[in-house]
HTML snippet that shows the backbone in 3Dmol.js (N, CA, C, O; Angstrom):
<script src="https://3Dmol.org/build/3Dmol-min.js"></script>
<div id="view" style="width:600px;height:400px;position:relative"></div>
<script>
const pdb = `
ATOM      1  N   MET A   1     -25.715 -12.761  97.082  1.00  0.00           N
ATOM      2  CA  MET A   1     -25.884 -12.294  98.441  1.00  0.00           C
ATOM      3  C   MET A   1     -24.596 -12.376  99.203  1.00  0.00           C
ATOM      4  O   MET A   1     -23.977 -13.440  99.206  1.00  0.00           O
ATOM      5  N   GLY A   2     -24.153 -11.338  99.842  1.00  0.00           N
ATOM      6  CA  GLY A   2     -22.793 -11.395 100.471  1.00  0.00           C
ATOM      7  C   GLY A   2     -22.923 -11.826 101.971  1.00  0.00           C
ATOM      8  O   GLY A   2     -24.031 -11.933 102.497  1.00  0.00           O
ATOM      9  N   THR A   3     -21.938 -12.031 102.538  1.00  0.00           N
ATOM     10  CA  THR A   3     -21.811 -12.509 103.877  1.00  0.00           C
ATOM     11  C   THR A   3     -22.184 -11.517 104.827  1.00  0.00           C
ATOM     12  O   THR A   3     -22.719 -11.899 105.868  1.00  0.00           O
ATOM     13  N   VAL A   4     -21.997 -10.362 104.643  1.00  0.00           N
ATOM     14  CA  VAL A   4     -22.549  -9.281 105.558  1.00  0.00           C
ATOM     15  C   VAL A   4     -24.089  -9.331 105.585  1.00  0.00           C
ATOM     16  O   VAL A   4     -24.677  -9.336 106.666  1.00  0.00           O
ATOM     17  N   GLU A   5     -24.755  -9.369 104.409  1.00  0.00           N
ATOM     18  CA  GLU A   5     -26.110  -9.484 104.328  1.00  0.00           C
ATOM     19  C   GLU A   5     -26.768 -10.594 104.972  1.00  0.00           C
ATOM     20  O   GLU A   5     -27.862 -10.536 105.533  1.00  0.00           O
ATOM     21  N   VAL A   6     -25.984 -11.667 104.849  1.00  0.00           N
ATOM     22  CA  VAL A   6     -26.601 -12.997 105.519  1.00  0.00           C
ATOM     23  C   VAL A   6     -26.531 -12.762 107.083  1.00  0.00           C
ATOM     24  O   VAL A   6     -27.495 -13.074 107.781  1.00  0.00           O
ATOM     25  N   ILE A   7     -25.415 -12.225 107.616  1.00  0.00           N
ATOM     26  CA  ILE A   7     -25.213 -12.082 109.030  1.00  0.00           C
ATOM     27  C   ILE A   7     -26.242 -11.071 109.456  1.00  0.00           C
ATOM     28  O   ILE A   7     -26.981 -11.398 110.384  1.00  0.00           O
ATOM     29  N   MET A   8     -26.379  -9.969 108.941  1.00  0.00           N
ATOM     30  CA  MET A   8     -27.483  -8.908 109.319  1.00  0.00           C
ATOM     31  C   MET A   8     -28.874  -9.454 109.147  1.00  0.00           C
ATOM     32  O   MET A   8     -29.765  -9.027 109.881  1.00  0.00           O
ATOM     33  N   GLY A   9     -29.119 -10.334 108.266  1.00  0.00           N
ATOM     34  CA  GLY A   9     -30.451 -10.989 108.141  1.00  0.00           C
ATOM     35  C   GLY A   9     -30.776 -11.907 109.248  1.00  0.00           C
ATOM     36  O   GLY A   9     -31.898 -12.020 109.742  1.00  0.00           O
ATOM     37  N   VAL A  10     -29.660 -12.591 109.625  1.00  0.00           N
ATOM     38  CA  VAL A  10     -29.834 -13.662 110.667  1.00  0.00           C
ATOM     39  C   VAL A  10     -30.094 -12.908 112.026  1.00  0.00           C
ATOM     40  O   VAL A  10     -30.906 -13.332 112.849  1.00  0.00           O
ATOM     41  N   LEU A  11     -29.378 -11.802 112.202  1.00  0.00           N
ATOM     42  CA  LEU A  11     -29.329 -11.023 113.505  1.00  0.00           C
ATOM     43  C   LEU A  11     -30.755 -10.322 113.462  1.00  0.00           C
ATOM     44  O   LEU A  11     -31.326 -10.224 114.549  1.00  0.00           O
ATOM     45  N   LEU A  12     -31.359  -9.852 112.403  1.00  0.00           N
ATOM     46  CA  LEU A  12     -32.583  -9.331 112.433  1.00  0.00           C
ATOM     47  C   LEU A  12     -33.686 -10.331 112.707  1.00  0.00           C
ATOM     48  O   LEU A  12     -34.683  -9.964 113.329  1.00  0.00           O
ATOM     49  N   LEU A  13     -33.556 -11.621 112.259  1.00  0.00           N
ATOM     50  CA  LEU A  13     -34.422 -12.711 112.514  1.00  0.00           C
ATOM     51  C   LEU A  13     -34.446 -13.021 113.978  1.00  0.00           C
ATOM     52  O   LEU A  13     -35.490 -13.146 114.618  1.00  0.00           O
ATOM     53  N   ILE A  14     -33.111 -13.152 114.532  1.00  0.00           N
ATOM     54  CA  ILE A  14     -33.055 -13.519 115.944  1.00  0.00           C
ATOM     55  C   ILE A  14     -33.699 -12.519 116.916  1.00  0.00           C
ATOM     56  O   ILE A  14     -34.401 -12.822 117.881  1.00  0.00           O
ATOM     57  N   SER A  15     -33.332 -11.192 116.491  1.00  0.00           N
ATOM     58  CA  SER A  15     -33.978 -10.036 117.336  1.00  0.00           C
ATOM     59  C   SER A  15     -35.433 -10.143 117.224  1.00  0.00           C
ATOM     60  O   SER A  15     -36.107  -9.959 118.238  1.00  0.00           O
ATOM     61  N   CYS A  16     -35.957 -10.400 116.188  1.00  0.00           N
ATOM     62  CA  CYS A  16     -37.556 -10.384 115.980  1.00  0.00           C
ATOM     63  C   CYS A  16     -38.062 -11.648 116.887  1.00  0.00           C
ATOM     64  O   CYS A  16     -38.969 -11.531 117.711  1.00  0.00           O
ATOM     65  N   LEU A  17     -37.450 -12.723 116.665  1.00  0.00           N
ATOM     66  CA  LEU A  17     -37.967 -13.841 117.523  1.00  0.00           C
ATOM     67  C   LEU A  17     -37.966 -13.623 119.006  1.00  0.00           C
ATOM     68  O   LEU A  17     -38.919 -13.943 119.716  1.00  0.00           O
ATOM     69  N   ILE A  18     -36.687 -12.978 119.523  1.00  0.00           N
ATOM     70  CA  ILE A  18     -36.615 -12.579 120.798  1.00  0.00           C
ATOM     71  C   ILE A  18     -37.735 -11.732 121.359  1.00  0.00           C
ATOM     72  O   ILE A  18     -38.342 -11.964 122.404  1.00  0.00           O
ATOM     73  N   ILE A  19     -37.937 -10.692 120.510  1.00  0.00           N
ATOM     74  CA  ILE A  19     -39.023  -9.713 120.930  1.00  0.00           C
ATOM     75  C   ILE A  19     -40.362 -10.469 120.897  1.00  0.00           C
ATOM     76  O   ILE A  19     -41.081 -10.265 121.875  1.00  0.00           O
ATOM     77  N   VAL A  20     -40.804 -11.254 120.009  1.00  0.00           N
ATOM     78  CA  VAL A  20     -42.062 -11.886 119.994  1.00  0.00           C
ATOM     79  C   VAL A  20     -42.111 -12.844 121.109  1.00  0.00           C
ATOM     80  O   VAL A  20     -43.199 -12.924 121.678  1.00  0.00           O
ATOM     81  N   VAL A  21     -41.141 -13.596 121.541  1.00  0.00           N
ATOM     82  CA  VAL A  21     -41.109 -14.626 122.641  1.00  0.00           C
ATOM     83  C   VAL A  21     -41.286 -13.785 124.016  1.00  0.00           C
ATOM     84  O   VAL A  21     -42.120 -14.104 124.863  1.00  0.00           O
ATOM     85  N   VAL A  22     -40.503 -12.792 124.134  1.00  0.00           N
ATOM     86  CA  VAL A  22     -40.433 -12.054 125.292  1.00  0.00           C
ATOM     87  C   VAL A  22     -41.728 -11.282 125.729  1.00  0.00           C
ATOM     88  O   VAL A  22     -42.153 -11.210 126.882  1.00  0.00           O
ATOM     89  N   VAL A  23     -42.273 -10.724 124.622  1.00  0.00           N
ATOM     90  CA  VAL A  23     -43.481 -10.068 124.635  1.00  0.00           C
ATOM     91  C   VAL A  23     -44.704 -10.982 125.050  1.00  0.00           C
ATOM     92  O   VAL A  23     -45.574 -10.620 125.841  1.00  0.00           O
ATOM     93  N   LEU A  24     -44.667 -12.119 124.465  1.00  0.00           N
ATOM     94  CA  LEU A  24     -45.606 -13.199 124.819  1.00  0.00           C
ATOM     95  C   LEU A  24     -45.481 -13.812 126.095  1.00  0.00           C
ATOM     96  O   LEU A  24     -46.435 -14.408 126.596  1.00  0.00           O
ATOM     97  N   MET A  25     -44.305 -13.707 126.698  1.00  0.00           N
ATOM     98  CA  MET A  25     -44.038 -14.289 128.172  1.00  0.00           C
ATOM     99  C   MET A  25     -44.537 -13.300 129.187  1.00  0.00           C
ATOM    100  O   MET A  25     -44.776 -13.764 130.302  1.00  0.00           O
ATOM    101  N   GLN A  26     -44.725 -12.079 129.002  1.00  0.00           N
ATOM    102  CA  GLN A  26     -44.940 -11.055 129.797  1.00  0.00           C
ATOM    103  C   GLN A  26     -46.376 -11.245 130.345  1.00  0.00           C
ATOM    104  O   GLN A  26     -47.227 -11.638 129.548  1.00  0.00           O
ATOM    105  N   ASP A  27     -46.737 -10.995 131.673  1.00  0.00           N
ATOM    106  CA  ASP A  27     -47.988 -10.899 132.082  1.00  0.00           C
ATOM    107  C   ASP A  27     -48.875  -9.720 131.730  1.00  0.00           C
ATOM    108  O   ASP A  27     -48.404  -8.609 131.490  1.00  0.00           O
ATOM    109  N   SER A  28     -50.062  -9.968 131.709  1.00  0.00           N
ATOM    110  CA  SER A  28     -50.974  -8.872 131.378  1.00  0.00           C
ATOM    111  C   SER A  28     -51.222  -7.994 132.509  1.00  0.00           C
ATOM    112  O   SER A  28     -51.496  -8.441 133.623  1.00  0.00           O
ATOM    113  N   LYS A  29     -51.122  -6.619 132.221  1.00  0.00           N
ATOM    114  CA  LYS A  29     -51.330  -5.718 133.337  1.00  0.00           C
ATOM    115  C   LYS A  29     -52.806  -5.389 133.668  1.00  0.00           C
ATOM    116  O   LYS A  29     -53.123  -4.784 134.692  1.00  0.00           O
ATOM    117  N   ASP A  30     -53.779  -5.868 132.643  1.00  0.00           N
ATOM    118  CA  ASP A  30     -55.109  -5.704 132.890  1.00  0.00           C
ATOM    119  C   ASP A  30     -55.654  -6.727 133.916  1.00  0.00           C
ATOM    120  O   ASP A  30     -55.467  -7.940 133.825  1.00  0.00           O
ATOM    121  N   GLN A  31     -56.310  -6.145 134.849  1.00  0.00           N
ATOM    122  CA  GLN A  31     -56.844  -7.078 135.880  1.00  0.00           C
ATOM    123  C   GLN A  31     -58.354  -7.421 135.724  1.00  0.00           C
ATOM    124  O   GLN A  31     -58.919  -8.230 136.459  1.00  0.00           O
ATOM    125  N   GLY A  32     -58.981  -6.732 134.687  1.00  0.00           N
ATOM    126  CA  GLY A  32     -60.375  -7.104 134.379  1.00  0.00           C
ATOM    127  C   GLY A  32     -61.378  -6.550 135.141  1.00  0.00           C
ATOM    128  O   GLY A  32     -61.058  -5.940 136.162  1.00  0.00           O
ATOM    129  N   LEU A  33     -62.626  -6.660 134.804  1.00  0.00           N
ATOM    130  CA  LEU A  33     -63.694  -6.231 135.431  1.00  0.00           C
ATOM    131  C   LEU A  33     -64.004  -6.857 136.827  1.00  0.00           C
ATOM    132  O   LEU A  33     -64.612  -6.199 137.671  1.00  0.00           O
ATOM    133  N   THR A  34     -63.609  -8.046 137.049  1.00  0.00           N
ATOM    134  CA  THR A  34     -63.811  -8.649 138.274  1.00  0.00           C
ATOM    135  C   THR A  34     -63.053  -7.967 139.363  1.00  0.00           C
ATOM    136  O   THR A  34     -63.569  -7.808 140.470  1.00  0.00           O
ATOM    137  N   SER A  35     -61.820  -7.550 139.081  1.00  0.00           N
ATOM    138  CA  SER A  35     -60.975  -6.825 140.136  1.00  0.00           C
ATOM    139  C   SER A  35     -61.716  -5.558 140.327  1.00  0.00           C
ATOM    140  O   SER A  35     -61.872  -5.155 141.479  1.00  0.00           O
ATOM    141  N   ALA A  36     -62.193  -4.881 139.325  1.00  0.00           N
ATOM    142  CA  ALA A  36     -62.826  -3.403 139.616  1.00  0.00           C
ATOM    143  C   ALA A  36     -63.969  -3.751 140.498  1.00  0.00           C
ATOM    144  O   ALA A  36     -64.055  -3.088 141.532  1.00  0.00           O
ATOM    145  N   ILE A  37     -64.879  -4.684 140.279  1.00  0.00           N
ATOM    146  CA  ILE A  37     -66.123  -4.807 141.040  1.00  0.00           C
ATOM    147  C   ILE A  37     -65.843  -5.221 142.536  1.00  0.00           C
ATOM    148  O   ILE A  37     -66.366  -4.701 143.522  1.00  0.00           O
ATOM    149  N   GLY A  38     -64.932  -6.243 142.529  1.00  0.00           N
ATOM    150  CA  GLY A  38     -64.639  -6.974 143.905  1.00  0.00           C
ATOM    151  C   GLY A  38     -63.746  -6.144 144.607  1.00  0.00           C
ATOM    152  O   GLY A  38     -63.815  -6.117 145.836  1.00  0.00           O
ATOM    153  N   GLY A  39     -62.857  -5.414 143.963  1.00  0.00           N
ATOM    154  CA  GLY A  39     -61.791  -4.556 144.579  1.00  0.00           C
ATOM    155  C   GLY A  39     -60.735  -5.203 145.405  1.00  0.00           C
ATOM    156  O   GLY A  39     -59.972  -4.550 146.116  1.00  0.00           O
ATOM    157  N   GLY A  40     -60.707  -6.486 145.300  1.00  0.00           N
ATOM    158  CA  GLY A  40     -59.709  -7.252 146.072  1.00  0.00           C
ATOM    159  C   GLY A  40     -58.591  -7.689 145.166  1.00  0.00           C
ATOM    160  O   GLY A  40     -58.734  -7.744 143.944  1.00  0.00           O
ATOM    161  N   SER A  41     -57.532  -7.983 145.757  1.00  0.00           N
ATOM    162  CA  SER A  41     -56.265  -8.324 145.247  1.00  0.00           C
ATOM    163  C   SER A  41     -55.739  -9.706 145.813  1.00  0.00           C
ATOM    164  O   SER A  41     -55.707  -9.850 147.035  1.00  0.00           O
ATOM    165  N   SER A  42     -55.388 -10.570 145.109  1.00  0.00           N
ATOM    166  CA  SER A  42     -54.927 -11.911 145.740  1.00  0.00           C
ATOM    167  C   SER A  42     -53.421 -11.983 145.773  1.00  0.00           C
ATOM    168  O   SER A  42     -52.846 -13.038 146.039  1.00  0.00           O
ATOM    169  N   ASP A  43     -52.792 -10.883 145.508  1.00  0.00           N
ATOM    170  CA  ASP A  43     -51.303 -10.793 145.614  1.00  0.00           C
ATOM    171  C   ASP A  43     -50.790 -10.717 146.979  1.00  0.00           C
ATOM    172  O   ASP A  43     -51.236  -9.853 147.734  1.00  0.00           O
ATOM    173  N   THR A  44     -49.848 -11.581 147.384  1.00  0.00           N
ATOM    174  CA  THR A  44     -49.046 -11.411 148.604  1.00  0.00           C
ATOM    175  C   THR A  44     -47.968 -10.857 148.433  1.00  0.00           C
ATOM    176  O   THR A  44     -47.643 -10.600 147.273  1.00  0.00           O
ATOM    177  N   PHE A  45     -47.132 -10.524 149.469  1.00  0.00           N
ATOM    178  CA  PHE A  45     -45.821  -9.769 149.346  1.00  0.00           C
ATOM    179  C   PHE A  45     -44.786 -10.565 148.591  1.00  0.00           C
ATOM    180  O   PHE A  45     -43.936 -10.003 147.901  1.00  0.00           O
ATOM    181  N   PHE A  46     -44.863 -11.950 148.730  1.00  0.00           N
ATOM    182  CA  PHE A  46     -43.769 -12.807 148.024  1.00  0.00           C
ATOM    183  C   PHE A  46     -44.085 -12.851 146.624  1.00  0.00           C
ATOM    184  O   PHE A  46     -43.169 -12.785 145.804  1.00  0.00           O
ATOM    185  N   ASN A  47     -45.462 -12.972 146.207  1.00  0.00           N
ATOM    186  CA  ASN A  47     -45.847 -13.027 144.816  1.00  0.00           C
ATOM    187  C   ASN A  47     -45.487 -11.789 144.044  1.00  0.00           C
ATOM    188  O   ASN A  47     -45.046 -11.869 142.897  1.00  0.00           O
ATOM    189  N   LYS A  48     -45.687 -10.538 144.719  1.00  0.00           N
ATOM    190  CA  LYS A  48     -45.348  -9.326 144.125  1.00  0.00           C
ATOM    191  C   LYS A  48     -43.938  -9.133 143.865  1.00  0.00           C
ATOM    192  O   LYS A  48     -43.626  -8.581 142.810  1.00  0.00           O
ATOM    193  N   ASN A  49     -42.887  -9.571 144.813  1.00  0.00           N
ATOM    194  CA  ASN A  49     -41.620  -9.456 144.605  1.00  0.00           C
ATOM    195  C   ASN A  49     -41.130 -10.538 143.622  1.00  0.00           C
ATOM    196  O   ASN A  49     -40.171 -10.260 142.902  1.00  0.00           O
ATOM    197  N   GLU A  50     -41.680 -11.680 143.541  1.00  0.00           N
ATOM    198  CA  GLU A  50     -41.365 -12.697 142.490  1.00  0.00           C
ATOM    199  C   GLU A  50     -41.614 -12.316 141.132  1.00  0.00           C
ATOM    200  O   GLU A  50     -40.831 -12.547 140.210  1.00  0.00           O
ATOM    201  N   SER A  51     -42.773 -11.698 141.014  1.00  0.00           N
ATOM    202  CA  SER A  51     -43.243 -11.165 139.639  1.00  0.00           C
ATOM    203  C   SER A  51     -42.456  -9.979 139.197  1.00  0.00           C
ATOM    204  O   SER A  51     -42.160  -9.808 138.015  1.00  0.00           O
ATOM    205  N   ARG A  52     -42.078  -9.067 140.264  1.00  0.00           N
ATOM    206  CA  ARG A  52     -41.306  -8.087 139.776  1.00  0.00           C
ATOM    207  C   ARG A  52     -39.913  -8.344 139.387  1.00  0.00           C
ATOM    208  O   ARG A  52     -39.397  -7.564 138.588  1.00  0.00           O
ATOM    209  N   THR A  53     -39.239  -9.330 139.843  1.00  0.00           N
ATOM    210  CA  THR A  53     -37.928  -9.692 139.282  1.00  0.00           C
ATOM    211  C   THR A  53     -38.141 -10.316 137.963  1.00  0.00           C
ATOM    212  O   THR A  53     -37.438  -9.978 137.011  1.00  0.00           O
ATOM    213  N   LYS A  54     -39.039 -11.180 137.849  1.00  0.00           N
ATOM    214  CA  LYS A  54     -39.365 -11.889 136.381  1.00  0.00           C
ATOM    215  C   LYS A  54     -39.733 -10.682 135.383  1.00  0.00           C
ATOM    216  O   LYS A  54     -39.179 -10.606 134.286  1.00  0.00           O
ATOM    217  N   GLU A  55     -40.629  -9.800 135.780  1.00  0.00           N
ATOM    218  CA  GLU A  55     -41.029  -8.875 135.008  1.00  0.00           C
ATOM    219  C   GLU A  55     -39.893  -7.843 134.583  1.00  0.00           C
ATOM    220  O   GLU A  55     -39.822  -7.370 133.449  1.00  0.00           O
ATOM    221  N   ALA A  56     -39.088  -7.572 135.530  1.00  0.00           N
ATOM    222  CA  ALA A  56     -37.863  -6.797 135.357  1.00  0.00           C
ATOM    223  C   ALA A  56     -36.959  -7.440 134.336  1.00  0.00           C
ATOM    224  O   ALA A  56     -36.466  -6.785 133.418  1.00  0.00           O
ATOM    225  N   ARG A  57     -36.751  -8.699 134.500  1.00  0.00           N
ATOM    226  CA  ARG A  57     -35.849  -9.487 133.453  1.00  0.00           C
ATOM    227  C   ARG A  57     -36.403  -9.373 132.123  1.00  0.00           C
ATOM    228  O   ARG A  57     -35.724  -9.020 131.159  1.00  0.00           O
ATOM    229  N   LEU A  58     -37.753  -9.699 132.053  1.00  0.00           N
ATOM    230  CA  LEU A  58     -38.347  -9.653 130.663  1.00  0.00           C
ATOM    231  C   LEU A  58     -38.361  -8.260 130.129  1.00  0.00           C
ATOM    232  O   LEU A  58     -38.160  -8.153 128.919  1.00  0.00           O
ATOM    233  N   ASN A  59     -38.565  -7.170 130.827  1.00  0.00           N
ATOM    234  CA  ASN A  59     -38.447  -5.807 130.384  1.00  0.00           C
ATOM    235  C   ASN A  59     -37.056  -5.560 129.832  1.00  0.00           C
ATOM    236  O   ASN A  59     -36.903  -4.968 128.764  1.00  0.00           O
ATOM    237  N   ARG A  60     -35.916  -6.067 130.649  1.00  0.00           N
ATOM    238  CA  ARG A  60     -34.644  -5.754 130.019  1.00  0.00           C
ATOM    239  C   ARG A  60     -34.443  -6.544 128.843  1.00  0.00           C
ATOM    240  O   ARG A  60     -33.782  -6.011 127.952  1.00  0.00           O
ATOM    241  N   TRP A  61     -34.880  -7.719 128.649  1.00  0.00           N
ATOM    242  CA  TRP A  61     -34.787  -8.508 127.381  1.00  0.00           C
ATOM    243  C   TRP A  61     -35.530  -7.730 126.182  1.00  0.00           C
ATOM    244  O   TRP A  61     -35.026  -7.569 125.070  1.00  0.00           O
ATOM    245  N   THR A  62     -36.640  -7.331 126.522  1.00  0.00           N
ATOM    246  CA  THR A  62     -37.319  -6.563 125.515  1.00  0.00           C
ATOM    247  C   THR A  62     -36.645  -5.429 125.067  1.00  0.00           C
ATOM    248  O   THR A  62     -36.631  -5.156 123.867  1.00  0.00           O
ATOM    249  N   LYS A  63     -35.982  -4.612 126.051  1.00  0.00           N
ATOM    250  CA  LYS A  63     -35.407  -3.396 125.541  1.00  0.00           C
ATOM    251  C   LYS A  63     -33.989  -3.708 124.754  1.00  0.00           C
ATOM    252  O   LYS A  63     -33.611  -3.025 123.802  1.00  0.00           O
ATOM    253  N   PHE A  64     -33.288  -4.787 125.261  1.00  0.00           N
ATOM    254  CA  PHE A  64     -32.198  -5.288 124.525  1.00  0.00           C
ATOM    255  C   PHE A  64     -32.558  -5.730 123.091  1.00  0.00           C
ATOM    256  O   PHE A  64     -31.832  -5.381 122.161  1.00  0.00           O
ATOM    257  N   ALA A  65     -33.548  -6.411 122.902  1.00  0.00           N
ATOM    258  CA  ALA A  65     -33.873  -7.047 121.604  1.00  0.00           C
ATOM    259  C   ALA A  65     -34.455  -5.894 120.597  1.00  0.00           C
ATOM    260  O   ALA A  65     -34.170  -5.882 119.399  1.00  0.00           O
ATOM    261  N   ALA A  66     -35.242  -5.000 121.177  1.00  0.00           N
ATOM    262  CA  ALA A  66     -35.574  -3.845 120.411  1.00  0.00           C
ATOM    263  C   ALA A  66     -34.390  -3.009 120.091  1.00  0.00           C
ATOM    264  O   ALA A  66     -34.336  -2.526 118.960  1.00  0.00           O
ATOM    265  N   PHE A  67     -33.436  -2.775 120.933  1.00  0.00           N
ATOM    266  CA  PHE A  67     -32.250  -2.025 120.607  1.00  0.00           C
ATOM    267  C   PHE A  67     -31.500  -2.730 119.412  1.00  0.00           C
ATOM    268  O   PHE A  67     -31.188  -2.094 118.405  1.00  0.00           O
ATOM    269  N   LEU A  68     -31.227  -4.062 119.564  1.00  0.00           N
ATOM    270  CA  LEU A  68     -30.669  -4.827 118.675  1.00  0.00           C
ATOM    271  C   LEU A  68     -31.256  -4.694 117.174  1.00  0.00           C
ATOM    272  O   LEU A  68     -30.621  -4.499 116.138  1.00  0.00           O
ATOM    273  N   PHE A  69     -32.551  -4.844 117.340  1.00  0.00           N
ATOM    274  CA  PHE A  69     -33.369  -4.809 116.180  1.00  0.00           C
ATOM    275  C   PHE A  69     -33.193  -3.313 115.452  1.00  0.00           C
ATOM    276  O   PHE A  69     -33.025  -3.268 114.234  1.00  0.00           O
ATOM    277  N   PHE A  70     -33.231  -2.290 116.124  1.00  0.00           N
ATOM    278  CA  PHE A  70     -33.085  -0.921 115.642  1.00  0.00           C
ATOM    279  C   PHE A  70     -31.619  -0.812 115.020  1.00  0.00           C
ATOM    280  O   PHE A  70     -31.418  -0.448 113.862  1.00  0.00           O
ATOM    281  N   ALA A  71     -30.634  -1.164 115.908  1.00  0.00           N
ATOM    282  CA  ALA A  71     -29.266  -1.029 115.414  1.00  0.00           C
ATOM    283  C   ALA A  71     -29.047  -1.765 114.201  1.00  0.00           C
ATOM    284  O   ALA A  71     -28.624  -1.165 113.213  1.00  0.00           O
ATOM    285  N   VAL A  72     -29.310  -3.108 114.155  1.00  0.00           N
ATOM    286  CA  VAL A  72     -29.057  -3.775 112.846  1.00  0.00           C
ATOM    287  C   VAL A  72     -29.916  -3.356 111.601  1.00  0.00           C
ATOM    288  O   VAL A  72     -29.493  -3.550 110.461  1.00  0.00           O
ATOM    289  N   THR A  73     -31.042  -2.820 111.831  1.00  0.00           N
ATOM    290  CA  THR A  73     -31.785  -2.291 110.744  1.00  0.00           C
ATOM    291  C   THR A  73     -31.153  -1.025 110.315  1.00  0.00           C
ATOM    292  O   THR A  73     -31.069  -0.762 109.115  1.00  0.00           O
ATOM    293  N   LEU A  74     -30.736  -0.281 111.160  1.00  0.00           N
ATOM    294  CA  LEU A  74     -30.095   1.082 110.857  1.00  0.00           C
ATOM    295  C   LEU A  74     -28.759   0.743 110.063  1.00  0.00           C
ATOM    296  O   LEU A  74     -28.482   1.411 109.067  1.00  0.00           O
ATOM    297  N   ALA A  75     -27.904  -0.314 110.502  1.00  0.00           N
ATOM    298  CA  ALA A  75     -26.753  -0.698 109.930  1.00  0.00           C
ATOM    299  C   ALA A  75     -27.004  -1.209 108.643  1.00  0.00           C
ATOM    300  O   ALA A  75     -26.311  -0.815 107.705  1.00  0.00           O
ATOM    301  N   VAL A  76     -27.962  -2.088 108.458  1.00  0.00           N
ATOM    302  CA  VAL A  76     -28.317  -2.701 107.012  1.00  0.00           C
ATOM    303  C   VAL A  76     -28.689  -1.444 106.069  1.00  0.00           C
ATOM    304  O   VAL A  76     -28.286  -1.485 104.907  1.00  0.00           O
ATOM    305  N   ASN A  77     -29.296  -0.538 106.424  1.00  0.00           N
ATOM    306  CA  ASN A  77     -29.593   0.617 105.586  1.00  0.00           C
ATOM    307  C   ASN A  77     -28.535   1.500 105.314  1.00  0.00           C
ATOM    308  O   ASN A  77     -28.635   2.221 104.321  1.00  0.00           O
ATOM    309  N   ILE A  78     -27.431   1.574 106.107  1.00  0.00           N
ATOM    310  CA  ILE A  78     -26.385   2.440 105.852  1.00  0.00           C
ATOM    311  C   ILE A  78     -25.287   1.569 105.139  1.00  0.00           C
ATOM    312  O   ILE A  78     -24.654   2.022 104.186  1.00  0.00           O
ATOM    313  N   ILE A  79     -25.078   0.269 105.646  1.00  0.00           N
ATOM    314  CA  ILE A  79     -23.922  -0.440 104.994  1.00  0.00           C
ATOM    315  C   ILE A  79     -24.126  -0.997 103.704  1.00  0.00           C
ATOM    316  O   ILE A  79     -23.353  -0.801 102.766  1.00  0.00           O
ATOM    317  N   ILE A  80     -25.278  -1.770 103.634  1.00  0.00           N
ATOM    318  CA  ILE A  80     -25.577  -2.507 102.398  1.00  0.00           C
ATOM    319  C   ILE A  80     -25.590  -1.517 101.181  1.00  0.00           C
ATOM    320  O   ILE A  80     -24.868  -1.884 100.254  1.00  0.00           O
ATOM    321  N   PRO A  81     -26.107  -0.606 101.035  1.00  0.00           N
ATOM    322  CA  PRO A  81     -25.979   0.340  99.782  1.00  0.00           C
ATOM    323  C   PRO A  81     -24.515   0.652  99.452  1.00  0.00           C
ATOM    324  O   PRO A  81     -24.177   0.750  98.273  1.00  0.00           O
ATOM    325  N   PHE A  82     -23.593   0.821 100.493  1.00  0.00           N
ATOM    326  CA  PHE A  82     -22.299   1.048 100.020  1.00  0.00           C
ATOM    327  C   PHE A  82     -21.553  -0.191  99.464  1.00  0.00           C
ATOM    328  O   PHE A  82     -20.539  -0.093  98.773  1.00  0.00           O
ATOM    329  N   LEU A  83     -22.147  -1.399  99.825  1.00  0.00           N
ATOM    330  CA  LEU A  83     -21.465  -2.660  99.408  1.00  0.00           C
ATOM    331  C   LEU A  83     -21.825  -2.989  97.899  1.00  0.00           C
ATOM    332  O   LEU A  83     -21.138  -3.740  97.206  1.00  0.00           O
ATOM    333  N   HIS A  84     -22.930  -2.373  97.481  1.00  0.00           N
ATOM    334  CA  HIS A  84     -23.482  -2.711  96.174  1.00  0.00           C
ATOM    335  C   HIS A  84     -23.008  -1.627  95.090  1.00  0.00           C
ATOM    336  O   HIS A  84     -23.337  -1.734  93.908  1.00  0.00           O
ATOM    337  N   LYS A  85     -22.267  -0.647  95.540  1.00  0.00           N
ATOM    338  CA  LYS A  85     -21.711   0.329  94.605  1.00  0.00           C
ATOM    339  C   LYS A  85     -20.640  -0.183  93.765  1.00  0.00           C
ATOM    340  O   LYS A  85     -20.098   0.552  92.940  1.00  0.00           O
TER     341      LYS A  85
END
`;
const viewer = $3Dmol.createViewer("view");
viewer.addModel(pdb, "pdb");
viewer.setStyle({}, {cartoon: {color: "spectrum"}});
viewer.zoomTo();
viewer.render();
</script>
């Protein structure tokens, strides 16, 4: 196993872990049946802005990790076969 394969494997593992952790940290968008029946929302102006910044940051991390995963996977499939010839 070459150095490039080990580095690519570590990058894939890190990107997978980042995706899992960031997705688990995101809040659920579903408000459930209680909100549909009651029709009320307990969000205040400050809570909405606070969650929006946290949510935006988590969305950016998700996009970054997904792009990293895609790019490394593509690179592994293109580069590694040439190394084994």
